[in-house]
MMTF fields as JSON, N, C-alpha, C and O atoms, coordinates in Angstrom:
{
  "mmtfVersion": "1.0.0",
  "mmtfProducer": "UNKNOWN",
  "numBonds": 331,
  "numAtoms": 332,
  "numGroups": 83,
  "numChains": 1,
  "numModels": 1,
  "chainsPerModel": [1],
  "groupsPerChain": [83],
  "chainIdList": ["A"],
  "bondAtomList": [4, 2, 8, 6, 12, 10, 16, 14, 20, 18, 24, 22, 28, 26, 32, 30, 36, 34, 40, 38, 44, 42, 48, 46, 52, 50, 56, 54, 60, 58, 64, 62, 68, 66, 72, 70, 76, 74, 80, 78, 84, 82, 88, 86, 92, 90, 96, 94, 100, 98, 104, 102, 108, 106, 112, 110, 116, 114, 120, 118, 124, 122, 128, 126, 132, 130, 136, 134, 140, 138, 144, 142, 148, 146, 152, 150, 156, 154, 160, 158, 164, 162, 168, 166, 172, 170, 176, 174, 180, 178, 184, 182, 188, 186, 192, 190, 196, 194, 200, 198, 204, 202, 208, 206, 212, 210, 216, 214, 220, 218, 224, 222, 228, 226, 232, 230, 236, 234, 240, 238, 244, 242, 248, 246, 252, 250, 256, 254, 260, 258, 264, 262, 268, 266, 272, 270, 276, 274, 280, 278, 284, 282, 288, 286, 292, 290, 296, 294, 300, 298, 304, 302, 308, 306, 312, 310, 316, 314, 320, 318, 324, 322, 328, 326],
  "bondOrderList": [1, 1, 1, 1, 1, 1, 1, 1, 1, 1, 1, 1, 1, 1, 1, 1, 1, 1, 1, 1, 1, 1, 1, 1, 1, 1, 1, 1, 1, 1, 1, 1, 1, 1, 1, 1, 1, 1, 1, 1, 1, 1, 1, 1, 1, 1, 1, 1, 1, 1, 1, 1, 1, 1, 1, 1, 1, 1, 1, 1, 1, 1, 1, 1, 1, 1, 1, 1, 1, 1, 1, 1, 1, 1, 1, 1, 1, 1, 1, 1, 1, 1],
  "groupList": [{"groupName": "MET", "atomNameList": ["N", "CA", "C", "O"], "elementList": ["N", "C", "C", "O"], "formalChargeList": [0, 0, 0, 0], "bondAtomList": [1, 0, 2, 1, 3, 2], "bondOrderList": [1, 1, 2], "singleLetterCode": "M", "chemCompType": "L-PEPTIDE LINKING"}, {"groupName": "THR", "atomNameList": ["N", "CA", "C", "O"], "elementList": ["N", "C", "C", "O"], "formalChargeList": [0, 0, 0, 0], "bondAtomList": [1, 0, 2, 1, 3, 2], "bondOrderList": [1, 1, 2], "singleLetterCode": "T", "chemCompType": "L-PEPTIDE LINKING"}, {"groupName": "ALA", "atomNameList": ["N", "CA", "C", "O"], "elementList": ["N", "C", "C", "O"], "formalChargeList": [0, 0, 0, 0], "bondAtomList": [1, 0, 2, 1, 3, 2], "bondOrderList": [1, 1, 2], "singleLetterCode": "A", "chemCompType": "L-PEPTIDE LINKING"}, {"groupName": "LEU", "atomNameList": ["N", "CA", "C", "O"], "elementList": ["N", "C", "C", "O"], "formalChargeList": [0, 0, 0, 0], "bondAtomList": [1, 0, 2, 1, 3, 2], "bondOrderList": [1, 1, 2], "singleLetterCode": "L", "chemCompType": "L-PEPTIDE LINKING"}, {"groupName": "GLU", "atomNameList": ["N", "CA", "C", "O"], "elementList": ["N", "C", "C", "O"], "formalChargeList": [0, 0, 0, 0], "bondAtomList": [1, 0, 2, 1, 3, 2], "bondOrderList": [1, 1, 2], "singleLetterCode": "E", "chemCompType": "L-PEPTIDE LINKING"}, {"groupName": "VAL", "atomNameList": ["N", "CA", "C", "O"], "elementList": ["N", "C", "C", "O"], "formalChargeList": [0, 0, 0, 0], "bondAtomList": [1, 0, 2, 1, 3, 2], "bondOrderList": [1, 1, 2], "singleLetterCode": "V", "chemCompType": "L-PEPTIDE LINKING"}, {"groupName": "GLN", "atomNameList": ["N", "CA", "C", "O"], "elementList": ["N", "C", "C", "O"], "formalChargeList": [0, 0, 0, 0], "bondAtomList": [1, 0, 2, 1, 3, 2], "bondOrderList": [1, 1, 2], "singleLetterCode": "Q", "chemCompType": "L-PEPTIDE LINKING"}, {"groupName": "ARG", "atomNameList": ["N", "CA", "C", "O"], "elementList": ["N", "C", "C", "O"], "formalChargeList": [0, 0, 0, 0], "bondAtomList": [1, 0, 2, 1, 3, 2], "bondOrderList": [1, 1, 2], "singleLetterCode": "R", "chemCompType": "L-PEPTIDE LINKING"}, {"groupName": "ASP", "atomNameList": ["N", "CA", "C", "O"], "elementList": ["N", "C", "C", "O"], "formalChargeList": [0, 0, 0, 0], "bondAtomList": [1, 0, 2, 1, 3, 2], "bondOrderList": [1, 1, 2], "singleLetterCode": "D", "chemCompType": "L-PEPTIDE LINKING"}, {"groupName": "PRO", "atomNameList": ["N", "CA", "C", "O"], "elementList": ["N", "C", "C", "O"], "formalChargeList": [0, 0, 0, 0], "bondAtomList": [1, 0, 2, 1, 3, 2], "bondOrderList": [1, 1, 2], "singleLetterCode": "P", "chemCompType": "L-PEPTIDE LINKING"}, {"groupName": "TYR", "atomNameList": ["N", "CA", "C", "O"], "elementList": ["N", "C", "C", "O"], "formalChargeList": [0, 0, 0, 0], "bondAtomList": [1, 0, 2, 1, 3, 2], "bondOrderList": [1, 1, 2], "singleLetterCode": "Y", "chemCompType": "L-PEPTIDE LINKING"}, {"groupName": "ASN", "atomNameList": ["N", "CA", "C", "O"], "elementList": ["N", "C", "C", "O"], "formalChargeList": [0, 0, 0, 0], "bondAtomList": [1, 0, 2, 1, 3, 2], "bondOrderList": [1, 1, 2], "singleLetterCode": "N", "chemCompType": "L-PEPTIDE LINKING"}, {"groupName": "SER", "atomNameList": ["N", "CA", "C", "O"], "elementList": ["N", "C", "C", "O"], "formalChargeList": [0, 0, 0, 0], "bondAtomList": [1, 0, 2, 1, 3, 2], "bondOrderList": [1, 1, 2], "singleLetterCode": "S", "chemCompType": "L-PEPTIDE LINKING"}, {"groupName": "TRP", "atomNameList": ["N", "CA", "C", "O"], "elementList": ["N", "C", "C", "O"], "formalChargeList": [0, 0, 0, 0], "bondAtomList": [1, 0, 2, 1, 3, 2], "bondOrderList": [1, 1, 2], "singleLetterCode": "W", "chemCompType": "L-PEPTIDE LINKING"}, {"groupName": "PHE", "atomNameList": ["N", "CA", "C", "O"], "elementList": ["N", "C", "C", "O"], "formalChargeList": [0, 0, 0, 0], "bondAtomList": [1, 0, 2, 1, 3, 2], "bondOrderList": [1, 1, 2], "singleLetterCode": "F", "chemCompType": "L-PEPTIDE LINKING"}, {"groupName": "GLY", "atomNameList": ["N", "CA", "C", "O"], "elementList": ["N", "C", "C", "O"], "formalChargeList": [0, 0, 0, 0], "bondAtomList": [1, 0, 2, 1, 3, 2], "bondOrderList": [1, 1, 2], "singleLetterCode": "G", "chemCompType": "PEPTIDE LINKING"}, {"groupName": "HIS", "atomNameList": ["N", "CA", "C", "O"], "elementList": ["N", "C", "C", "O"], "formalChargeList": [0, 0, 0, 0], "bondAtomList": [1, 0, 2, 1, 3, 2], "bondOrderList": [1, 1, 2], "singleLetterCode": "H", "chemCompType": "L-PEPTIDE LINKING"}],
  "groupTypeList": [0, 1, 1, 2, 1, 3, 1, 4, 5, 6, 7, 3, 5, 8, 6, 3, 1, 9, 3, 4, 6, 2, 6, 3, 0, 4, 10, 3, 1, 9, 7, 3, 5, 7, 2, 3, 5, 4, 3, 9, 3, 9, 6, 2, 11, 8, 3, 6, 7, 2, 3, 9, 12, 4, 13, 6, 1, 3, 14, 2, 3, 15, 8, 12, 3, 9, 8, 2, 4, 16, 4, 3, 12, 3, 1, 6, 2, 5, 0, 4, 0, 7, 7],
  "groupIdList": [1, 2, 3, 4, 5, 6, 7, 8, 9, 10, 11, 12, 13, 14, 15, 16, 17, 18, 19, 20, 21, 22, 23, 24, 25, 26, 27, 28, 29, 30, 31, 32, 33, 34, 35, 36, 37, 38, 39, 40, 41, 42, 43, 44, 45, 46, 47, 48, 49, 50, 51, 52, 53, 54, 55, 56, 57, 58, 59, 60, 61, 62, 63, 64, 65, 66, 67, 68, 69, 70, 71, 72, 73, 74, 75, 76, 77, 78, 79, 80, 81, 82, 83],
  "secStructList": [7, 7, 7, 7, 7, 2, 2, 2, 2, 2, 2, 2, 2, 6, 1, 1, 7, 2, 2, 2, 2, 2, 2, 2, 2, 2, 2, 2, 2, 2, 2, 2, 2, 2, 2, 2, 2, 2, 1, 7, 7, 7, 7, 2, 2, 2, 2, 2, 2, 2, 2, 2, 2, 2, 2, 2, 2, 2, 2, 2, 2, 2, 2, 2, 7, 7, 1, 1, 6, 6, 1, 7, 7, 2, 2, 2, 2, 2, 2, 2, 2, 6, 7],
  "xCoordList": [21.633, 20.651, 19.892, 19.193, 19.972, 18.965, 17.778, 17.594, 16.726, 15.323, 14.955, 14.996, 14.553, 14.211, 12.732, 11.91, 12.363, 11.079, 10.475, 11.247, 9.158, 8.412, 8.797, 8.941, 8.953, 9.336, 10.902, 11.12, 11.638, 12.928, 13.076, 13.748, 12.285, 12.18, 11.68, 12.249, 10.598, 10.055, 11.006, 11.258, 11.633, 12.895, 13.833, 14.451, 14.135, 15.161, 14.558, 15.137, 13.235, 12.747, 12.286, 12.04, 12.248, 12.461, 13.5, 13.523, 14.531, 16.009, 16.219, 17.225, 15.438, 15.832, 15.274, 14.508, 15.872, 15.345, 13.974, 13.62, 13.275, 12.068, 12.489, 11.894, 13.373, 13.685, 14.001, 13.552, 14.799, 14.978, 13.89, 13.819, 12.885, 11.695, 10.727, 9.943, 10.792, 10.019, 10.528, 9.757, 12.023, 12.704, 12.412, 12.344, 12.196, 11.688, 10.282, 9.958, 9.383, 8.233, 7.998, 7.195, 8.803, 9.104, 9.541, 9.139, 10.402, 10.952, 9.761, 9.687, 8.914, 8.048, 6.821, 6.258, 6.425, 5.205, 4.887, 3.853, 5.875, 5.598, 5.414, 4.685, 6.182, 5.928, 4.662, 4.025, 4.265, 2.702, 1.603, 0.567, 1.713, 0.656, 0.765, -0.296, 1.848, 1.661, 1.127, 0.412, 1.434, 0.597, -0.79, -1.598, -1.06, -2.375, -3.255, -4.43, -2.799, -3.414, -3.735, -4.738, -2.702, -3.097, -3.924, -4.145, -4.525, -5.236, -6.702, -7.272, -7.359, -8.878, -9.685, -9.677, -10.426, -11.35, -12.179, -12.803, -12.328, -12.941, -14.545, -15.135, -14.987, -16.597, -17.009, -16.271, -18.22, -18.869, -18.963, -18.964, -19.041, -19.238, -17.72, -17.614, -16.792, -15.443, -15.127, -14.735, -15.348, -15.044, -15.641, -15.027, -17.034, -17.682, -17.134, -17.35, -16.43, -15.754, -14.385, -13.891, -13.689, -12.439, -12.039, -10.984, -12.924, -12.529, -12.741, -11.918, -13.614, -13.617, -12.4, -11.864, -11.675, -10.684, -9.378, -8.454, -9.448, -8.172, -8.382, -7.409, -9.262, -9.469, -9.15, -8.398, -9.666, -9.367, -7.745, -7.236, -7.12, -5.558, -5.183, -4.306, -5.654, -4.909, -5.078, -4.127, -6.399, -6.427, -5.887, -5.847, -5.537, -4.646, -3.451, -2.806, -2.82, -1.237, -1.237, -0.311, -2.385, -2.363, -2.406, -1.806, -3.211, -3.213, -1.888, -1.479, -1.188, -0.191, 1.14, 2.131, 1.173, 2.339, 2.173, 2.377, 1.714, 1.844, 3.136, 4.126, 3.252, 4.489, 5.379, 6.59, 4.57, 5.169, 3.863, 2.662, 4.489, 3.446, 2.413, 1.197, 2.956, 1.889, 1.172, 0.351, 1.433, 0.664, -0.398, -0.274, -1.327, -2.347, -2.057, -1.553, -2.393, -2.161, -2.815, -3.663, -2.633, -3.086, -4.653, -5.357, -5.16, -6.555, -7.245, -8.204, -6.484, -7.318, -7.103, -7.985, -5.98, -6.063, -7.28, -8.035, -7.335, -8.426, -9.947, -10.853, -9.991, -11.378, -11.599, -12.697, -10.592, -10.676, -10.983, -11.974, -10.377, -10.644, -12.204, -12.756, -12.803, -13.952, -15.009, -16.207, -14.544, -15.704, -15.808, -16.525],
  "yCoordList": [-4.032, -3.687, -2.625, -2.618, -1.784, -0.57, -0.763, -1.625, -0.006, -0.259, 0.937, 2.103, 0.478, 1.395, 1.779, 0.922, 2.931, 3.217, 2.953, 2.797, 2.904, 2.505, 3.586, 3.195, 4.824, 5.869, 5.518, 5.529, 5.295, 4.896, 3.614, 3.667, 2.575, 1.466, 1.804, 1.402, 2.554, 3.035, 3.735, 3.46, 4.643, 5.306, 4.525, 4.918, 3.377, 2.426, 1.704, 1.643, 1.185, 0.467, 1.344, 0.768, 2.601, 3.445, 3.664, 4.28, 3.074, 3.189, 1.885, 1.795, 0.714, -0.453, -0.256, 0.63, -1.371, -1.472, -2.271, -2.864, -2.296, -2.991, -4.607, -5.251, -5.052, -6.542, -6.68, -7.638, -5.709, -6.057, -5.742, -6.133, -4.952, -4.931, -6.122, -6.44, -6.675, -7.947, -8.915, -9.756, -8.992, -9.829, -9.726, -10.733, -8.43, -8.147, -8.67, -9.216, -8.455, -9.003, -10.603, -11.165, -11.145, -12.661, -12.937, -14.007, -12.183, -12.532, -12.016, -12.599, -11.114, -10.938, -11.74, -11.991, -12.123, -12.819, -13.788, -13.706, -14.802, -15.901, -15.408, -15.991, -14.19, -13.403, -12.932, -13.042, -12.329, -11.691, -12.789, -12.582, -13.557, -14.778, -15.444, -15.829, -15.606, -16.029, -14.932, -15.226, -13.743, -12.79, -12.679, -12.439, -12.848, -12.731, -13.746, -13.452, -15.077, -16.099, -16.073, -16.612, -15.314, -15.22, -14.203, -14.236, -13.117, -12.373, -12.667, -13.488, -11.926, -12.539, -11.834, -10.654, -12.931, -12.369, -11.252, -11.101, -10.399, -8.929, -9.364, -10.387, -8.08, -8.327, -7.754, -6.907, -8.135, -7.864, -6.424, -6.064, -5.518, -4.129, -3.444, -2.37, -4.069, -3.781, -4.029, -3.121, -5.255, -5.452, -4.444, -3.946, -4.073, -3.246, -1.879, -1.113, -1.449, -0.215, -0.184, 0.867, -1.313, -1.208, -1.69, -1.317, -2.558, -3.383, -2.16, -2.199, -1.351, -0.453, 0.134, -0.007, 0.9, 1.76, 0.807, 1.142, -0.467, -1.338, -1.858, -2.014, -2.034, -2.68, -1.535, -1.729, -0.253, 0.615, 0.858, 1.009, 0.872, 0.88, -0.148, 0.016, -1.388, -2.547, -2.454, -2.771, -1.979, -2.008, -0.574, -0.45, 0.337, 1.433, 0.968, 1.235, 0.102, -0.274, -1.212, -1.124, -2.316, -2.983, -2.241, -2.639, -1.049, -0.373, 0.271, 0.41, 0.682, 1.433, 0.664, 1.269, -0.817, -1.578, -2.68, -3.808, -2.418, -3.612, -4.209, -3.479, -5.417, -6.339, -5.866, -5.645, -5.787, -5.078, -4.455, -4.699, -3.663, -2.967, -4.049, -3.857, -5.105, -6.019, -6.901, -7.748, -6.735, -7.459, -6.826, -5.609, -7.337, -6.833, -6.569, -7.417, -5.24, -5.033, -5.883, -6.634, -5.952, -6.852, -6.705, -7.671, -5.528, -5.324, -5.906, -6.677, -5.323, -6.006, -7.378, -8.022, -8.142, -9.654, -10.27, -11.137, -9.668, -10.087, -9.956, -10.779, -8.722, -8.492, -9.662, -10.215, -10.024, -10.919, -12.167, -12.759, -12.733, -13.932, -14.097, -15.197, -12.982, -12.882, -13.001, -13.146, -12.938, -12.694, -14.335, -14.743],
  "zCoordList": [19.614, 18.134, 18.484, 19.497, 17.77, 17.517, 17.084, 16.224, 17.583, 16.975, 16.143, 16.534, 14.832, 13.863, 13.863, 14.185, 13.546, 13.469, 12.035, 11.089, 11.863, 10.833, 9.71, 8.552, 10.01, 9.223, 8.53, 7.318, 9.299, 9.14, 7.908, 6.878, 8.36, 7.686, 6.277, 5.262, 6.28, 4.642, 4.031, 2.858, 4.615, 3.847, 3.388, 2.397, 3.922, 3.67, 2.251, 1.166, 2.598, 1.534, 0.03, -1.03, 0.2, -0.827, -1.566, -2.632, -0.914, -1.701, -2.249, -2.952, -2.094, -2.808, -4.207, -4.585, -4.984, -6.268, -6.296, -5.277, -7.327, -7.456, -7.122, -6.257, -7.766, -7.443, -5.975, -5.346, -5.369, -3.849, -3.058, -1.893, -3.679, -2.873, -3.054, -2.159, -4.062, -4.163, -3.412, -2.951, -3.123, -2.384, -1.075, -0.371, -0.573, 0.784, 1.03, 2.085, -0.101, 0.198, 0.298, 1.042, -0.536, -0.17, 0.99, 1.447, 1.781, 3.091, 4.03, 5.112, 3.806, 4.822, 4.881, 5.947, 3.788, 3.498, 4.573, 5.236, 4.757, 5.873, 7.299, 8.101, 7.611, 8.752, 8.973, 10.021, 7.814, 7.869, 7.844, 8.476, 7.382, 7.291, 8.736, 9.224, 9.415, 10.921, 11.823, 12.782, 11.56, 12.276, 12.061, 12.958, 10.913, 10.569, 10.956, 11.178, 11.088, 11.526, 12.929, 13.398, 13.726, 15.125, 15.65, 16.861, 14.819, 15.11, 15.269, 14.551, 16.303, 16.286, 15.225, 14.875, 14.783, 13.7, 13.768, 14.819, 12.836, 13.05, 13.102, 12.752, 13.717, 13.699, 12.433, 11.929, 11.767, 10.729, 10.566, 9.389, 11.43, 11.493, 11.187, 10.596, 11.581, 11.478, 9.772, 9.039, 9.375, 8.003, 7.159, 6.216, 7.528, 6.46, 6.573, 5.634, 7.626, 7.441, 7.029, 6.619, 7.107, 6.723, 5.334, 4.821, 4.703, 3.588, 2.238, 1.324, 2.205, 0.983, 0.864, -0.235, 1.887, 1.741, 1.467, 0.725, 2.2, 1.845, 0.349, -0.388, 0.065, -1.583, -2.432, -3.387, -2.193, -2.896, -3.088, -4.199, -2.038, -2.099, -2.698, -3.546, -2.49, -3.197, -4.766, -5.481, -5.374, -6.612, -7.187, -8.411, -6.491, -7.01, -7.092, -8.105, -5.973, -6.362, -7.502, -8.309, -7.712, -8.742, -10.071, -11.07, -10.019, -11.53, -11.82, -12.973, -10.704, -10.975, -11.197, -11.607, -10.898, -11.085, -11.874, -11.426, -13.359, -14.199, -14.362, -14.314, -14.544, -14.618, -15.938, -15.957, -16.88, -18.206, -19.095, -18.977, -19.918, -20.7, -21.286, -21.26, -21.772, -22.703, -21.602, -21.956, -20.472, -19.475, -18.665, -18.528, -18.148, -17.185, -15.868, -15.131, -15.454, -14.09, -13.111, -13.592, -11.866, -10.761, -10.729, -10.433, -11.025, -10.878, -12.079, -12.075, -13.286, -14.506, -14.509, -15.077, -13.931, -13.864, -13.094, -13.534, -11.868, -10.971, -11.588, -11.454, -12.29, -13.029, -14.02, -14.081, -14.769, -15.951, -15.174, -15.604, -14.119, -13.484, -13.069, -13.064, -12.748, -12.1, -13.176, -12.931, -14.238, -15.609, -15.927, -16.841]
}
């Protein structure tokens, strides 16, 4: 079995349809959860440095990918739930 690089995998993912990308996320999610559970907890200083850019990325993705024109984006839905 050959080993693919991250760049190669990203190129392949870009070729998938949105539905196939969603199915890939469904496949990867349990693996990611297991990997995250096994990670050591970060120190508070590490969180303060990492979270702002990570949240900005998440919100940018949420804003750019609404499910449908009449539905809220991920960011909008989260903001509505917080009110």
